[in-house]
N, C-alpha and C positions, 0 to 999 in steps of 0.2 A: 175650407170652411173656417170661419172665425167665430169664436165664442164671445158672447157679451155677458159679462158677470154682473147683472142686475144694477146697472147704473153706477158701479164702482169705478168705472173707466178703466177697467182691466180686461185684457183680451188675450186669448190663446189661439194660435193658428194650428195648421195641420200637424198630426202627431203629438198633439198636446204640448207643443212648444210654445212658451210664453214670450210675448213681445216685450220690448224694452219698457213700455209704460207700465208693466206689471211690476211695480217696485215695492208695493206695500208688504208683500208676502215673500218676495224672493230672497232667499237665504244668503248670507255672506259665504265666501269661498270656504270649502272644508266642512260645512254645516248643511243642515236640511231644515225645511219647514215641514211640521207634520200636523196635518188636520185630523182631529181625533174627537172622541167623546169620553166622558168619564166612565161609562159603563161598558166600553168596547174592550173585550178580552184581548183581541189582536193588537190593539193599541197599547195596552199595558204591557204585553209581552214584548213588542218591538222597543218600547221606551226602556225596559229593563236590559234588553240586549245591547241597545246603543249606549246606555250608561255603562255597562260592563266593558264595553269596548272603547270607551272614551270618545264616542262620536257625538259631536255637539248637535243640538236641535232646538228649534223654537216650536213649542206646542201651541197650537190654537184649536180651542174647543168650538166645534161648528154650532153648538147649541147655545153658545154665549156671545159669539162675534157675529154681528149682523152681516148678512151677505156671503159668509163663508160656506153655508150649507149649499146655496145655490151654486157657488163656484165648484164645489166638489161634485155636485151633480153634473155640471157641465163637462168637467174633466172625466167623468165615469159614465158617459152616454146616458144621462138621466138617472143614474143610481147614486144614492147618497152612501157610498161606501167609505168606510174609514179603516185603517189609516190610508189617507192619501198623502203622499210625500211630494214635495217640491224640491228640486235640486238647483244648485246655483246656476247652471246652464239654462234654466228655464223649463226643463222637461219635468214630467210627473210620473209617478208609479203608484199603483194601487196595491196596498197590502204587500209591500216588498219585504223580503228577509233583511236581517241585518247584514248579511253577506253581500246581498245586492246593493244595499246602500253604500256599504264600505268600498265596493268594487266601482260603483258609479262615481263616487267622490274622489277616488284615486286616479280616475281617468282624465 
């Protein structure tokens, strides 16, 4: 299955692995991209934990950046669940713990 992210030219294949042309949101090595909202308690908790552990991230508010809510829905089987995190290897996780983020960045 391939996901089409609403004309953004961004695609994800099986197991939520992003293809090479998904460059706009793919984070640099050692960091993540976190899709969030301002009112999400889980997002705020994860940001605080990442800050405390010195893990770099780029936050993208899905209510402010066009097309990103659709992207999050595609990664989450139709659900607009945040935080959704992208890793440098192109994989994604929904509401991961800071420990999971740290572990996956170290791999």
